[in-house]
N, C-alpha and C positions, 0 to 999 in steps of 0.2 A: 409246206413248200408247194407254191403254185407251179403249174407246168406251163411253160412258154415255148413259143414257136418263133423261129428266126429266120430271117432272109439274109441272103449273103450277096453283098456285091462287091466288086474290085475296083479300086482307086490307085493311082499312081500320083505321088505328090513329088515335087521337085525343090531343091535349094541349093545355093551356092555355099550355104554354111556347113550343113552337116546332115547325115542320114536321119537323125532325130527329128531335126527341123522340117525335112521332107515329109515325115510322118505327121507330125503336127499339123503342118500346112494342109495336107490332104484331109484330116479329120476336121479341122477347123472350117474347110471351105465346105465340105459335105454337110456339116451340121447347119449351115445356113439354110439348106433346102430339105434336109431329111430329119424325122424325128426319132427318137428311141435308138439311137446309136449306143450300142452296149459293149461291143469288145472288137478287138482287131487281131490279127495275124500278119506278120511280115512274110511275103512269100518270095520276094525278090529284090535285090539290091544292085544297083549299077552306078557307075560314076564315069564322069568325063575327065580325061587327063590332059593337060596341057604342059609340054615340057616335062618336068618331072613332079607336077604337083596336080593334086585333085582340084578341079574348078567348079565341078557341078555333080550333085547327088540326084538319082532318082530312085525312089523306093515304091515297091507296088505291095499293097495291103488288100487283105480281104476284111471287110467290115460285116458285123452282125448287126441286124436291125431287129428288135423285139417287135413282133407283130401284136397291134393292139388288139384287145378282147372285142 
């Protein structure tokens, strides 16, 4: 097994649909400019409420990027 080194960055994705969609949007957007995305960890979840409904989600994640050899 090879030894790997990772760099962590923090991202916050948002979505009017769901927390899962907010995570997906953050990763998809980051993958347009970053390479070697390898794992993520959810660190915070927030939402916006209007009346009695959730109308928007924000999810903060840490993403691990594998450093190239």
